[in-house]
C-alpha positions in Angstrom: 8.8 -11.6 15.6 8.7 -9.3 18.7 5.7 -6.6 20.0 7.1 -4.2 18.7 7.9 -5.0 15.0 4.3 -6.7 15.0 2.6 -3.0 15.2 4.8 -2.5 12.4 2.9 -5.1 10.2 -0.6 -3.8 8.5 -3.4 -6.3 9.4 -6.5 -6.7 7.4 -5.0 -6.1 3.9 -7.3 -6.4 0.7 -6.8 -7.3 -2.8 -6.3 -4.2 -5.3 -4.4 -5.5 -8.2 -5.1 -8.8 -10.2 -2.2 -10.2 -12.4 -3.5 -11.8 -15.3 -2.2 -14.4 -17.5 -4.0 -15.9 -20.4 -7.3 -16.5 -18.8 -6.9 -16.7 -15.1 -5.3 -14.7 -11.8 -1.8 -15.6 -11.9 -1.1 -13.5 -8.9 -2.3 -10.4 -6.4 -0.8 -7.6 -4.8 -2.5 -6.5 -1.6 -2.5 -3.2 0.0 -4.6 -0.7 1.9 -5.9 2.6 1.1 -7.2 5.7 2.3 -8.2 9.6 1.9 -8.6 12.1 4.4 -10.3 15.2 3.8 -9.1 18.9 5.1 -10.8 18.4 8.3 -9.3 15.1 9.1 -12.0 12.7 8.0 -11.8 10.1 6.3 -13.3 9.8 3.4 -12.7 7.2 1.6 -10.9 3.8 2.7 -9.7 0.1 1.4 -7.6 -2.3 4.2 -7.0 -0.7 7.2 -6.3 2.8 7.8 -4.5 2.7 10.5 -1.6 0.3 9.7 1.9 1.7 10.2 4.5 1.6 7.5 7.6 4.7 6.7 6.7 7.5 4.7 10.4 6.8 3.1 10.6 9.4 0.4 6.9 10.9 0.6 8.2 12.7 3.3 10.9 15.2 2.0 8.0 18.2 1.1 7.5 18.1 5.2 11.7 17.6 5.4 11.7 20.6 3.1 9.0 22.7 5.1 11.5 23.9 8.4 13.7 24.7 5.0 11.3 27.1 3.8 10.0 28.1 7.0 12.9 29.6 9.1 13.9 31.9 6.3 17.2 29.5 4.9 15.4 29.0 1.4 15.7 32.8 1.4 18.6 33.9 2.8 20.5 31.5 0.2 18.5 32.8 -2.8 16.8 28.9 -3.6 14.2 29.7 -6.0 11.2 27.3 -6.9 12.9 25.1 -9.4 15.5 24.1 -6.6 12.9 23.5 -3.7 11.3 21.2 -6.1 13.9 19.3 -6.4 14.5 19.8 -2.3 10.9 17.9 -2.3 11.9 15.2 -5.4 13.0 11.6 -6.0 14.8 12.8 -9.0 15.6 10.9 -11.8 19.6 11.6 -12.0 19.9 13.5 -15.4 21.9 16.5 -16.1 18.9 19.2 -14.8 19.1 17.1 -11.3 22.9 17.3 -11.0 23.1 21.0 -11.9 20.5 22.3 -10.0 22.1 20.2 -6.7 25.5 21.6 -7.7 23.5 25.0 -8.4 22.1 25.1 -4.8 25.9 23.9 -3.0 27.5 26.5 -4.6 25.0 29.2 -3.0 25.5 27.6 0.3 29.3 27.2 0.4 29.7 23.7 0.3 31.2 20.7 -1.7 29.5 17.6 -2.8 31.4 15.5 -0.3 29.3 17.3 2.0 26.6 14.8 0.9 25.8 11.9 3.5 23.1 10.4 0.9 25.8 7.7 -0.9 25.0 7.4 -5.1 23.2 5.4 -6.9 22.3 4.5 -9.9 20.5 7.4 -11.8 16.7 6.2 -12.0 16.5 7.4 -15.5 17.1 4.6 -18.1 19.4 6.2 -20.8 21.3 7.8 -18.8 22.0 4.6 -16.5 22.7 3.0 -19.7 25.0 5.3 -21.3 26.7 5.6 -18.0 27.6 1.6 -18.4 28.5 2.0 -21.4 31.6 4.3 -20.9 32.6 2.9 -17.4 31.2 5.5 -15.2 30.2 5.2 -11.4 27.2 6.9 -10.0 28.1 9.9 -8.7 26.4 11.6 -5.4 24.4 14.3 -7.1 22.5 11.6 -8.9 21.4 10.4 -6.4 17.7 10.8 -6.2 17.6 12.4 -2.8 20.8 15.0 -3.4 18.1 17.8 -3.2 16.9 16.7 -0.4 20.1 15.8 1.9 21.4 19.5 -0.1 18.6 21.2 1.7 19.2 20.0 4.7 22.5 21.3 4.8 21.5 24.5 3.7 19.5 24.4 6.7 22.0 23.1 8.7 24.3 26.5 7.8 21.4 29.3 8.1 20.2 27.3 12.1 24.4 28.0 12.8 24.1 23.4 13.7 27.8 21.7 12.3 26.9 20.6 8.6 28.8 17.3 9.0 26.1 15.6 11.8 22.9 17.1 9.9 21.7 13.1 9.4 22.1 12.6 13.0 18.2 12.5 14.8 19.6 14.6 17.4 21.0 17.7 15.0 18.6 20.5 14.9 18.2 20.1 11.6 16.2 16.2 12.2 14.8 17.2 15.0 13.4 20.2 13.7 12.0 18.0 10.4 11.2 15.6 12.9 8.7 18.3 14.9 7.1 19.6 11.5 6.4 16.1 10.5 4.7 15.6 13.9 2.4 18.8 13.7 2.0 18.1 10.0 0.3 14.1 11.0 -1.1 14.9 14.6 1.1 11.7 15.9 2.8 12.7 18.7 6.7 12.5 18.4 7.2 10.2 21.4 4.7 8.0 18.9 6.6 8.3 15.7 8.5 5.1 14.6 12.4 6.1 14.2 14.3 4.3 11.4 17.0 4.6 9.1 15.9 5.2 5.3 17.9 4.9 2.3 20.0 7.9 1.8 21.6 7.4 5.6 18.8 10.1 7.4 16.0 9.5 9.8 12.3 8.4 8.3 9.6 8.2 10.1 6.4 5.3 10.6 3.0 6.2 11.2 -0.6 5.1 10.5 -1.9 5.5 6.4 -4.4 8.1 8.1 -2.2 10.3 9.4 -0.2 10.3 6.3 -3.0 11.7 4.2 -3.8 13.9 6.9 -0.4 15.3 5.6 -0.7 15.6 2.1 -4.1 17.6 2.9 -3.0 19.8 5.5 0.4 20.3 2.6 -1.9 22.0 -0.2 -4.6 23.5 2.2 -3.2 24.6 5.6 -6.0 25.5 7.7 -5.5 29.0 8.7 -5.5 28.5 12.7 -2.9 25.4 11.9 0.7 26.0 13.0 2.9 29.2 12.3 2.3 31.6 9.8 5.8 30.9 8.0 4.6 27.3 8.1 1.4 27.5 6.1 3.4 29.8 4.0 6.3 27.6 2.8 3.0 25.0 2.2 1.6 27.4 -0.5 5.8 27.9 -1.8 6.2 24.0 -1.5 3.2 23.3 -3.4 3.5 25.6 -6.3 7.3 24.7 -6.7 6.6 20.6 -7.3 3.2 21.6 -9.6 5.3 24.8 -11.6 8.7 22.2 -11.8 7.2 18.8 -11.8 10.1 17.4 -13.8 12.7 18.5 -10.7 10.2 15.8 -8.6 10.4 13.0 -11.0 12.4 13.0 -13.7 11.6 14.1 -17.4 10.1 10.9 -18.1 9.2 7.8 -16.7 8.5 9.1 -13.6 4.6 8.9 -12.6 4.7 11.8 -10.0 5.7 14.2 -12.5 3.2 12.8 -15.3 0.9 13.0 -12.9 1.0 16.7 -11.4 1.6 17.4 -15.8 -2.0 15.5 -16.1 -3.3 17.3 -12.9 -2.7 20.3 -12.0 -4.8 20.4 -9.1 -2.3 17.5 -7.0 1.0 17.1 -5.8 2.4 13.8 -6.2 5.1 11.8 -4.2 6.0 8.5 -4.3 7.8 6.7 -1.5 9.8 3.5 -1.5 8.5 -0.3 -0.7 5.1 0.6 -2.5 3.9 3.9 -0.8 2.6 6.8 -2.3 0.7 9.6 -1.3 -1.0 12.6 -2.8 -2.6 15.9 -2.1 -5.5 17.2 -4.0 -5.7 21.0 -3.9 -9.3 22.6 -3.1 -11.7 22.1 -5.6 -15.0 22.2 -6.0 -15.2 18.2 -4.9 -12.9 19.3 -2.3 -13.0 22.5 -0.8 -10.9 22.0 2.0 -8.3 19.9 0.1 -8.0 16.0 -0.1 -4.9 14.0 1.2 -4.5 9.9 -0.2 -2.5 7.9 0.8 -1.6 3.9 0.3 1.0 1.0 0.7 0.8 -1.8 -1.4 1.8 -4.4 1.3 4.8 -6.6 -0.7 6.2 -3.2 -1.3 5.9 -3.4 -5.2 6.5 -0.1 -7.1 7.0 -0.8 -10.5 3.1 -2.7 -11.9 1.0 -2.4 -8.7 1.4 1.0 -7.1 0.9 2.9 -10.5 -2.6 1.0 -11.0 -3.7 1.6 -7.4 -2.8 5.5 -7.3 -4.7 6.1 -10.7 -7.4 3.9 -10.0 -8.2 5.7 -6.4 -8.3 9.7 -8.1 -10.1 8.2 -10.5 -12.7 6.7 -8.4 -12.3 10.0 -5.8 -13.2 11.8 -9.1 -9.8 13.8 -9.1 -8.9 12.8 -12.8 -10.9 14.4 -15.7 -11.4 12.5 -18.8 -8.0 13.9 -20.4 -6.2 13.1 -17.6 -7.2 9.4 -17.6 -5.7 9.5 -20.8 -2.5 11.4 -20.8 -2.1 8.6 -17.6 -3.4 5.7 -19.1 -0.1 4.4 -19.9 0.6 4.2 -16.4 -2.7 2.3 -15.6 -2.5 -1.2 -16.9 0.1 -3.4 -17.7 1.2 -5.8 -19.8 2.3 -9.0 -19.0 4.9 -10.2 -22.1 6.5 -13.4 -22.5 10.2 -13.2 -23.7 9.3 -13.2 -27.4 7.7 -10.2 -26.9 3.6 -11.3 -27.1 1.5 -9.8 -24.9 -0.4 -12.6 -22.7 -2.2 -10.9 -19.9 -2.8 -7.8 -18.0 -1.6 -5.9 -14.5 -4.9 -4.4 -13.7 -6.6 -2.9 -10.6 -9.2 -4.4 -9.7 -11.0 -2.7 -6.2 -14.1 -0.5 -4.8 -13.1 2.0 -2.1 -15.4 2.6 0.6 -16.9 6.0 0.6 -17.7 7.6 4.2 -20.3 10.0 4.0 -19.4 13.6 5.4 -21.3 15.8 7.0 
């Protein structure tokens, strides 16, 4: 492995999740967690907060900031529901397809302009019904179709060629890259650039920087960035929390359920075991809080949700009602092929709290 690639591999990972079968731990998932306050100080961590990984879909709210800050969203009459789906990794339900189709209509483009590709919807019932009918997935069902439509709107507003909106050297992606650098405090030259699953540039940086991005998103300091960017943050946070079903889905999506159960947070999943949360200013965190984590083996279904919820519980973000509402995501049963409950997947870690003045 080259030195360049070695720099992207996490170090000092710690066990976060145990998979019990009967009386023994059969497997463990390792990873890293960091919480950053609104002043950029680490307040809690486990593992290595400087571990570099890709934001993946956790970048979507920041990728949408230029859409709002530039005036493109206002110009095309995009409302909060549409801004939310531009920030989301939606489940490919009818409400998502219809919303994205409406956005395309407003900007005067067809679905063929989208370069995100097609995949089976995340919603299990929708996917099963499509298989039963022999239907192929549609591009509007891609979980990133809202993000891509937002990028197309930005391209049209900037007068940039819409057919190149996915290229790193396009005005759209360059503006997004500068926004990500500003919010993360990572210089453009130091951001690792890859290609995301949907074909657009994806950004690699330390987990600590990801946490800072979310702390600033929910509580942008008065002296941070331009006033248009700060106003864009407020509108994006409002959109995501007002329409959480557009960020995830109507059922079985942790992003959605977390924002419903705990309105003080915005929540955004990223692929390969990445998750980011912003905690709005509150009594415990008057300047806001950003949480970022990475499950090192990329496990998304059983390890990541348990770590997210246990981290928020330890940070005092989730009240008892929220913990009860989110209990289905806090641990998972291990079952055999007969359906017998033979073990459990549980979080087992203690965050290291760091006192700040």
